[in-house]
C-alpha positions, 0 to 999 in steps of 0.5 A, a space after each residue: 489466504 490463497 483462495 480469497 479474492 483480492 480486496 484492495 480496500 476494506 470499506 469499513 476500515 477506510 470509512 472509519 479511518 477517515 470519518 470517525 475522527 471527524 465524528 469525534 471532532 464534531 461531538 467533542 466540540 458540540 459537548 464542549 460548547 454546550 457543557 464546558 466553559 469556553 476556554 476549557 472547551 476550546 482546549 479540548 476541541 483543539 486536542 481532539 483536532 490535533 489528534 485527528 490530524 496526527 491519525 490521518 498523517 501518521 497513524 494510518 501508515 503506522 497501522 499498515 506498517 505494523 500489520 504488514 510486518 506481522 503478516 510478513 513474519 507469519 509468512 516467513 514462519 510458514 516457509 515463504 522465502 522473500 526474495 524481494 519485498 517492495 514497499 510502496 505507498 499503497 501496498 507491499 508486494 513480496 515475491 518467493 521465486 523458489 516456491 513460485 508465490 507472491 504475497 500482497 498487502 494493501 494500505 486500506 486493507 491492512 489486516 489481510 495478506 493475499 498469497 497466491 501462485 505467481 502464475 496467476 498473474 496474467 500480465 505484468 509491465 512497467 509504466 514510466 508515466 512519461 508525459 507528452 512534455 517528456 517528464 514523469 511524476 510517477 513510475 510504477 510496475 503493474 500486474 493483473 491477477 484475478 482480473 484486478 490491476 495492481 499498481 505499485 509505485 516505485 516513484 511518485 511526486 507532485 511535480 514532473 521530473 526529467 526522465 534522466 534524473 537519478 530518482 526516475 532512473 532508480 525508480 525505473 530500475 526498481 520497477 524493471 527488477 520487480 517485473 523480472 522477479 515476478 516473471 521468474 516466480 511465475 515461471 517457477 510456479 508453472 514448472 512446479 505444476 
């Protein structure tokens, strides 16, 4: 786990998650049109379509959450102390300040968890996402490890929010706290070596 290069995306998993339901819809619809009466074929095609929509909207997240919990429990059993764990829309970051380590798992690569000394982080910062008009639709903390930039959203919206709104202020506070925790963990890792 500690020697692997970070891969945010497992391409076969990503493509399968997106395109296998589409292939199923096309195949079932084609088979239904050719071999079944129209009313039965329509119902079966609709069921497959609804199942695909449920997979895209809920299933992918459920798979990530289940795999993430399994991997984090495995880490806990190995002595990793999760001082802070932040779950974002695209990844989860767990920080062990006492041992100077971090663990990361990604939405599109749920079967992998990457554990490394926190001093491998070369840069860490908060991005408030402030637009020229003064609002934000995303707040995140970012860090670079092994030359790979990892963005962890603490707030995301499809509209701009005031920088003084309670949601944005809370997101900024969480991002600041995570950056400080990463710095503390990195310092511990340096002291251990």
